[in-house]
C-alpha positions as CSV (number, residue, x, y, z in Angstrom):
1,M,-52.3,57.0,-25.2
2,S,-54.2,57.6,-22.0
3,K,-56.0,54.9,-19.9
4,V,-58.7,57.1,-18.6
5,C,-62.4,56.4,-18.7
6,E,-64.4,59.2,-20.7
7,I,-67.3,58.6,-18.7
8,C,-66.3,58.8,-15.0
9,G,-62.6,59.9,-15.4
10,K,-61.2,57.0,-13.6
11,S,-57.5,56.8,-14.3
12,P,-54.3,55.0,-13.0
13,T,-53.3,55.5,-9.5
14,T,-50.2,55.0,-7.7
15,G,-49.1,53.3,-4.2
16,N,-46.9,51.0,-2.5
17,M,-46.5,47.3,-2.5
18,V,-46.0,46.3,0.9
19,S,-44.0,43.0,1.7
20,H,-44.4,41.0,4.9
21,S,-41.1,42.6,6.3
22,N,-43.0,45.9,5.7
23,K,-40.7,47.0,2.7
24,K,-42.1,49.4,0.3
25,A,-42.0,49.5,-3.5
26,K,-43.8,51.5,-6.1
27,R,-46.7,50.1,-8.0
28,W,-49.5,51.1,-10.2
29,W,-53.3,50.3,-10.3
30,K,-54.8,50.5,-13.8
31,P,-58.5,50.7,-14.5
32,N,-60.1,48.0,-16.6
33,V,-60.8,50.3,-19.8
34,H,-62.3,49.1,-23.0
35,K,-62.4,50.9,-26.4
36,V,-66.2,50.8,-27.2
37,R,-68.4,52.0,-30.3
38,A,-71.0,53.8,-28.4
39,V,-73.7,56.4,-29.2
40,V,-72.5,59.7,-27.9
41,D,-74.7,62.9,-28.8
42,G,-76.5,61.1,-31.4
43,E,-73.5,59.9,-33.5
44,V,-71.3,56.7,-33.2
45,K,-68.0,57.2,-31.8
46,R,-65.1,55.0,-30.3
47,I,-64.7,55.8,-26.6
48,R,-62.7,54.4,-23.8
49,V,-65.0,53.2,-21.0
50,C,-64.2,51.2,-17.9
51,A,-66.0,48.1,-17.1
52,K,-67.9,49.6,-14.2
53,C,-69.6,52.1,-16.4
54,L,-70.4,49.4,-19.0
55,K,-71.9,47.1,-16.6
56,A,-73.8,50.1,-14.9
57,G,-75.4,50.9,-18.4
58,K,-73.9,54.4,-18.5
59,V,-73.3,53.9,-22.2
60,T,-75.3,52.9,-25.0
61,R,-73.3,50.7,-27.4
62,A,-73.7,51.0,-31.0
63,I,-74.5,47.9,-33.1
């Protein structure tokens, strides 16, 4: 299952954890993605949406 926002396309990214001694180790940043019932093209669907898109009102939620 992919963790990608279907509105903005936000997905997990990689980088380094950097310790005080400047030692590097790999890590992931995962987006805050929720499964939401939303109105898409006039019909109700379950889509994955990040919290930023929900808060910005880019999605109309189905009740």
